[in-house]
C-alpha positions as CSV (number, residue, x, y, z in Angstrom):
1,M,0.0,0.0,0.0
2,L,3.0,2.3,0.4
3,S,4.8,3.5,-2.8
4,L,7.3,0.7,-2.5
5,S,7.9,-2.6,-4.1
6,P,6.5,-5.6,-2.2
7,S,10.0,-6.7,-1.1
8,K,10.9,-3.3,0.4
9,Y,7.5,-3.1,2.1
10,A,8.1,-6.5,3.7
11,V,11.4,-5.3,5.0
12,S,9.6,-2.2,6.5
13,V,7.1,-4.4,8.2
14,L,9.8,-6.7,9.6
15,A,11.5,-3.7,11.1
16,V,8.2,-2.7,12.7
17,L,7.8,-6.1,14.3
18,C,11.4,-6.1,15.5
19,L,10.8,-2.8,17.2
20,C,7.7,-4.0,19.0
21,G,9.0,-7.4,20.0
22,S,6.2,-9.5,21.5
23,A,3.7,-6.7,22.0
24,A,0.3,-8.1,22.8
25,A,-1.4,-6.2,20.0
26,G,0.5,-7.9,17.2
27,Q,2.0,-11.1,16.0
28,Q,3.8,-12.7,13.1
29,A,1.5,-14.8,10.9
30,T,1.5,-16.5,7.5
31,R,-1.2,-17.7,5.2
32,E,-1.1,-20.6,2.8
33,N,-2.7,-18.4,0.0
34,R,-0.1,-15.7,0.7
35,G,2.9,-18.0,0.7
36,A,5.5,-17.2,3.5
37,E,4.9,-13.5,3.2
38,L,5.2,-11.6,6.5
39,E,1.9,-10.4,7.9
40,P,1.5,-8.3,11.1
41,T,-1.7,-9.3,12.6
42,S,-3.4,-8.6,15.9
43,Q,-4.7,-11.4,18.0
44,G,-8.4,-11.9,17.6
45,R,-10.5,-13.9,20.1
46,Q,-13.8,-15.5,20.5
47,A,-15.0,-15.1,24.1
48,S,-18.1,-16.1,26.0
49,M,-17.3,-15.0,29.5
50,G,-16.6,-11.7,31.3
51,E,-18.3,-8.8,32.9
52,A,-21.6,-7.8,31.3
53,G,-22.4,-4.2,30.4
54,E,-25.1,-2.0,31.9
55,T,-28.7,-1.2,30.9
56,I,-29.1,0.9,27.8
57,P,-29.4,4.5,29.2
58,D,-32.7,6.4,28.8
59,W,-31.2,9.0,26.6
60,V,-30.7,6.3,24.0
61,R,-33.7,4.1,24.7
62,N,-36.1,7.1,24.6
63,G,-34.2,9.2,22.1
64,E,-34.1,9.6,18.3
65,P,-31.0,9.1,16.2
66,V,-29.9,11.7,13.7
67,A,-27.7,11.4,10.7
68,I,-24.2,12.9,10.4
69,P,-24.0,15.1,7.3
70,T,-22.3,13.7,4.2
71,I,-19.0,15.4,3.3
72,Q,-19.3,17.6,0.2
73,A,-16.2,17.1,-1.9
74,P,-15.0,20.1,-3.9
75,T,-14.2,18.0,-7.0
76,Q,-15.9,16.3,-9.9
77,R,-13.7,13.2,-9.8
78,S,-13.1,10.6,-7.0
79,A,-9.5,10.5,-8.1
80,D,-8.9,14.0,-6.9
81,L,-9.9,13.3,-3.3
82,S,-6.3,12.6,-2.3
83,R,-3.9,15.1,-0.8
84,N,-1.0,13.3,-2.5
85,L,1.0,12.9,0.6
86,T,4.3,11.0,0.9
87,P,4.5,8.3,3.5
88,S,6.6,10.5,5.7
89,D,4.1,13.4,5.4
90,L,1.3,10.9,6.3
91,A,3.1,9.8,9.4
92,K,3.3,13.3,10.7
93,G,-0.5,13.4,10.7
94,L,-0.6,10.2,12.7
95,G,-0.1,11.8,16.1
96,T,-3.0,11.7,18.4
97,V,-5.7,14.1,19.6
98,T,-7.5,13.1,22.8
99,R,-8.6,14.7,26.0
100,D,-7.9,14.4,29.7
101,V,-10.5,12.2,31.4
102,N,-10.8,14.5,34.4
103,S,-10.5,18.0,33.0
104,G,-11.8,17.4,29.5
105,Q,-8.9,19.4,28.1
106,T,-7.8,18.5,24.5
107,I,-4.4,16.9,24.4
108,R,-2.3,16.7,21.2
109,R,0.7,14.3,20.9
110,S,3.2,13.7,18.2
111,A,3.3,10.4,16.3
112,A,4.8,7.5,18.2
113,P,8.4,6.6,17.3
114,S,7.2,3.2,15.9
115,V,4.9,5.0,13.5
116,M,7.6,7.4,12.3
117,K,10.0,4.5,11.8
118,A,7.4,2.6,9.7
119,A,7.4,5.5,7.2
120,P,10.2,5.1,4.6
121,D,11.8,8.0,2.9
122,S,10.1,7.7,-0.5
123,E,8.4,9.9,-3.0
124,K,4.6,10.2,-3.3
125,A,2.7,7.4,-5.1
126,D,1.8,7.9,-8.7
127,G,-1.7,6.5,-8.5
128,P,-3.4,3.2,-8.9
129,D,-0.9,1.6,-11.3
130,R,-1.7,-1.9,-10.1
131,A,-5.5,-1.7,-10.5
132,S,-5.6,-3.2,-14.0
133,D,-3.4,-6.2,-13.0
134,L,-5.4,-6.9,-9.9
135,G,-8.7,-6.7,-11.8
136,N,-7.6,-9.8,-13.8
137,K,-6.8,-11.9,-10.7
138,S,-9.1,-14.0,-8.6
139,I,-10.5,-12.4,-5.5
140,R,-9.6,-14.2,-2.3
141,G,-12.0,-14.4,0.7
142,D,-15.7,-15.0,0.7
143,V,-19.0,-13.4,1.6
144,E,-19.6,-13.5,5.3
145,Q,-21.7,-16.4,6.4
146,L,-25.1,-15.6,7.9
147,S,-27.4,-17.4,10.3
148,S,-30.4,-19.3,9.0
149,G,-33.6,-17.6,8.3
150,G,-33.1,-16.3,4.8
151,N,-32.2,-12.9,3.4
152,E,-34.2,-9.7,3.9
153,K,-35.9,-8.6,0.7
154,P,-33.8,-5.8,-0.8
155,S,-35.1,-2.3,-0.6
156,A,-34.3,0.8,-2.6
157,R,-30.8,2.0,-1.8
158,Q,-30.3,5.6,-0.7
159,V,-26.8,6.0,-2.2
160,I,-26.3,4.3,-5.6
161,G,-27.9,1.5,-7.6
162,G,-29.6,-1.6,-6.2
163,D,-29.5,-2.7,-2.6
164,T,-27.6,-6.0,-1.8
165,R,-27.6,-5.8,2.0
166,V,-28.8,-8.7,4.0
167,R,-29.9,-8.6,7.7
168,I,-27.9,-10.4,10.4
169,R,-30.6,-12.5,12.1
170,D,-28.5,-13.9,15.0
171,T,-26.2,-11.1,16.2
172,R,-25.0,-13.2,19.2
173,R,-22.8,-15.2,16.9
174,F,-19.1,-14.4,16.3
175,P,-18.1,-12.1,14.7
176,F,-21.4,-10.2,14.8
177,K,-21.3,-9.9,18.5
178,T,-18.0,-8.0,18.3
179,I,-19.8,-5.3,16.2
180,G,-22.1,-2.8,17.8
181,Q,-23.9,0.5,17.6
182,L,-22.2,3.6,19.0
183,A,-24.8,5.9,20.4
184,I,-23.2,9.4,20.8
185,R,-24.3,12.7,22.1
186,F,-22.6,16.0,21.3
187,P,-23.0,19.3,23.3
188,Q,-25.9,21.5,22.3
189,M,-27.8,18.6,20.8
190,P,-31.6,18.5,21.7
191,P,-32.1,16.2,24.7
192,N,-34.0,13.6,22.7
193,K,-31.4,13.4,19.9
194,Y,-28.2,11.4,19.4
195,V,-25.9,10.3,16.6
196,I,-25.3,6.7,15.6
197,C,-22.2,5.1,14.2
198,T,-20.8,1.6,14.0
199,G,-17.9,0.2,16.0
200,T,-16.0,-3.0,16.0
201,L,-14.1,-4.5,19.0
202,I,-10.4,-5.1,18.1
203,G,-9.3,-5.7,21.7
204,Q,-10.7,-6.2,25.2
205,K,-11.5,-2.5,25.6
206,T,-10.7,-1.0,22.1
207,V,-13.4,-0.2,19.5
208,L,-12.5,0.8,16.0
209,T,-14.7,3.5,14.4
210,A,-14.5,6.8,12.4
211,A,-13.0,10.0,13.7
212,H,-16.1,12.1,12.7
213,C,-18.2,10.0,15.1
214,L,-16.2,11.3,18.0
215,Y,-14.9,14.9,17.3
216,K,-15.9,18.1,15.5
217,P,-12.7,19.8,14.7
218,Q,-14.3,23.0,13.4
219,S,-15.8,23.7,16.9
220,G,-13.3,21.7,18.9
221,Q,-16.2,19.7,20.3
222,W,-15.8,16.2,21.6
223,F,-18.7,13.9,22.2
224,E,-20.5,14.6,25.5
225,K,-21.3,10.9,26.2
226,A,-21.4,7.7,24.3
227,V,-22.2,4.0,24.7
228,F,-21.2,0.9,22.7
229,I,-24.0,-1.7,22.3
230,P,-22.6,-4.9,20.9
231,A,-24.9,-7.2,18.9
232,L,-27.9,-4.8,19.3
233,D,-30.9,-6.2,17.5
234,K,-34.0,-3.9,17.5
235,D,-34.7,-3.3,21.2
236,T,-32.7,-6.3,22.4
237,A,-29.2,-5.9,23.7
238,P,-28.0,-9.4,24.6
239,F,-24.8,-8.1,26.2
240,K,-26.2,-4.8,27.4
241,A,-24.3,-1.5,26.9
242,F,-20.8,-0.3,27.7
243,R,-19.9,3.2,28.5
244,V,-17.3,5.0,26.4
245,L,-14.5,6.8,28.3
246,N,-13.6,10.4,27.4
247,N,-10.0,9.5,26.5
248,S,-11.0,8.1,23.1
249,L,-8.6,9.4,20.4
250,I,-8.2,10.3,16.7
251,P,-5.3,11.0,14.4
252,S,-3.8,14.5,14.8
253,G,-4.1,15.0,11.0
254,Y,-7.9,14.8,11.1
255,D,-9.5,18.2,10.2
256,G,-13.1,17.1,9.3
257,S,-13.0,18.5,5.8
258,S,-11.4,15.6,3.9
259,L,-11.3,11.9,3.7
260,L,-7.9,11.5,5.3
261,F,-7.3,10.4,8.9
262,D,-11.0,9.6,9.5
263,V,-10.3,6.8,12.0
264,G,-11.0,6.7,15.7
265,L,-10.2,4.4,18.6
266,V,-12.7,4.2,21.6
267,E,-11.9,2.9,25.0
268,L,-14.6,1.2,27.0
269,E,-15.0,1.5,30.7
270,V,-15.5,-2.3,31.0
271,P,-13.6,-4.8,28.8
272,A,-16.5,-6.0,26.6
273,G,-14.1,-8.1,24.6
274,N,-13.8,-10.5,27.6
275,L,-17.5,-11.2,27.1
276,V,-18.0,-11.1,23.3
277,G,-14.5,-11.4,21.9
278,W,-12.9,-9.2,19.3
279,M,-11.7,-9.3,15.7
280,S,-8.0,-9.1,14.6
281,Y,-6.6,-6.4,12.4
282,S,-3.8,-6.5,9.9
283,A,-1.8,-4.8,7.2
284,L,-0.6,-7.2,4.5
285,P,2.2,-6.3,2.1
286,D,0.7,-6.4,-1.5
287,L,-2.7,-7.4,-0.1
288,G,-4.4,-8.0,-3.4
289,A,-8.1,-7.9,-4.2
290,F,-10.4,-9.5,-1.6
291,M,-14.1,-9.8,-0.8
292,G,-14.7,-7.1,1.7
293,N,-17.5,-7.5,4.3
294,I,-19.1,-4.5,6.0
295,V,-21.5,-5.1,8.9
296,G,-23.2,-2.1,10.5
297,Y,-26.3,-0.3,11.6
298,P,-27.8,1.6,8.6
299,G,-30.4,4.2,9.5
300,D,-32.6,3.5,6.5
301,K,-33.5,-0.1,7.4
302,Q,-36.6,-1.2,9.2
303,P,-36.9,-2.4,11.9
304,G,-34.4,0.1,13.2
305,N,-31.3,-0.8,15.2
306,T,-30.6,-3.9,13.2
307,Q,-27.4,-5.3,11.8
308,W,-26.9,-5.6,8.1
309,R,-24.1,-7.0,6.0
310,S,-22.9,-5.9,2.6
311,S,-20.1,-7.5,0.6
312,C,-18.2,-6.3,-2.4
313,K,-14.8,-6.5,-4.1
314,V,-12.1,-4.4,-2.4
315,D,-9.2,-3.7,-4.7
316,P,-6.2,-2.1,-2.9
317,G,-4.8,-1.3,-6.4
318,A,-7.7,0.9,-7.1
319,F,-6.9,3.6,-4.6
320,V,-8.5,7.0,-5.0
321,A,-5.1,8.5,-6.1
322,N,-2.3,7.8,-3.6
323,A,-1.6,4.3,-2.4
324,A,0.5,5.7,0.5
325,E,-2.7,7.3,2.0
326,G,-4.7,4.1,1.8
327,L,-7.9,5.8,0.6
328,F,-10.2,3.7,-1.6
329,V,-13.7,3.8,-3.1
330,H,-16.0,0.7,-2.9
331,D,-19.4,-0.5,-4.0
332,C,-20.6,-2.1,-0.8
333,D,-24.1,-0.8,0.0
334,T,-24.1,1.5,3.1
335,F,-26.1,4.3,4.7
336,H,-25.9,6.8,7.6
337,G,-25.2,4.9,10.8
338,E,-22.5,2.6,9.3
339,S,-19.7,5.1,9.5
340,G,-16.8,3.5,11.3
341,A,-17.7,-0.1,10.3
342,A,-14.8,-2.4,9.8
343,V,-13.9,-3.7,6.3
344,Y,-12.9,-7.3,6.9
345,D,-11.9,-10.4,5.0
346,F,-13.7,-13.7,5.7
347,E,-12.1,-16.9,4.7
348,I,-13.6,-20.3,5.2
349,P,-13.9,-21.9,7.7
350,D,-13.5,-19.3,10.4
351,T,-10.8,-16.6,9.7
352,R,-11.7,-13.0,9.8
353,I,-9.3,-10.1,9.7
354,V,-10.0,-6.3,9.6
355,Y,-8.0,-4.6,6.9
356,G,-9.7,-1.2,7.0
357,V,-12.6,1.0,8.0
358,H,-15.6,2.4,6.1
359,N,-15.9,6.1,6.9
360,G,-18.9,7.2,4.8
361,A,-20.0,8.6,1.5
362,V,-18.9,11.6,-0.3
363,K,-21.0,13.8,-2.7
364,L,-19.0,15.2,-5.6
365,Q,-19.8,18.5,-7.2
366,N,-21.5,16.7,-10.1
367,G,-23.9,15.1,-7.6
368,Q,-22.4,11.6,-7.7
369,M,-22.3,9.7,-4.4
370,I,-19.3,7.5,-3.8
371,N,-18.6,5.2,-0.8
372,R,-15.1,5.4,0.6
373,G,-12.9,4.0,3.2
374,L,-9.3,3.6,4.4
375,L,-7.2,0.4,4.2
376,F,-4.5,-0.2,6.7
377,N,-0.9,0.0,5.6
378,A,2.2,-0.3,7.8
379,L,1.7,3.2,9.1
380,W,-1.9,2.8,10.1
381,F,-1.2,-0.7,11.6
382,E,1.5,0.9,13.8
383,W,-0.8,3.8,14.7
384,I,-3.5,1.4,16.0
385,R,-0.9,-0.7,17.8
386,A,0.8,2.2,19.4
387,N,-2.5,3.7,20.7
388,H,-4.4,0.5,21.4
389,F,-6.2,0.5,24.8
390,G,-5.9,-3.2,25.3
């Protein structure tokens, strides 16, 4: 994903692993279908024991969710959405913005040394030069398996084209129980309103989501309060709700006006992962095209507060413009409420790895709506690992 040959990238990843030693958030792994290629991968876990959450708060149970506005992109082409950053420039934006749990004061920190060391001194990428080659190769991975009960009848999609989403009928199964709705309130919102996003557990207490779900850089406003409700299905929360701590963080480069750096990490007060498990995350050198699965909580589906899955080809060669940044466009069906949902690869019989995050839709000047996300490269992998809450 960096502007390097696969061999150089593998060396970069090896250096990252050597720096981190036996850190709990990462491990060396190989895949038969990837040969002996080095793959930094966090340790996922299927769990069924641990401390339960608390009752869904009244401000969520009695409130009404509202949509986060779609970013209006000042361009006619999706290829122009990139800032054309070099890997080293990107790394400078991978510091952190968080806040003190007690005072609420915003705290900015520089990028961790491991992140900076993962950024090679190289020139900016020239664009999706591998897209045509990858398009002729087979796609690894498969569509996520669903529980019995059949697929929901497709309805008119609100973004583009026909709707291919299917409802998750049994959210208590892995990996669906690691995915939950984030209910979020910002200051000055009406008392009966809140924002919804999707989050995925990637550790005992760490939830992956989008930065715009947590922070408004124009006003400097953090969320006022938030809860994570794993496996929520209509009005049933089989594992209850988990309060989000105020020290959740986002990349320092996030400014709210572009697609870059729109990733966030949430810390839960209680380690929900001990109860429901969590998914692993990874950054593969020369990842190749795979079947991406996105499971989230779209606001257009009835009944409300239900999980839906969409699957589509994800081609890392078809980046928006700059492979170093990791931005890509995709055709998975999504809607408001699914911002922050993980983009993961499922391989039979039971392997699931998160390779990126869906951060929403963008409306171009010509009126075209495109879905976009961010795939993890060595820099993003190190940023997550360096700031992981456990």
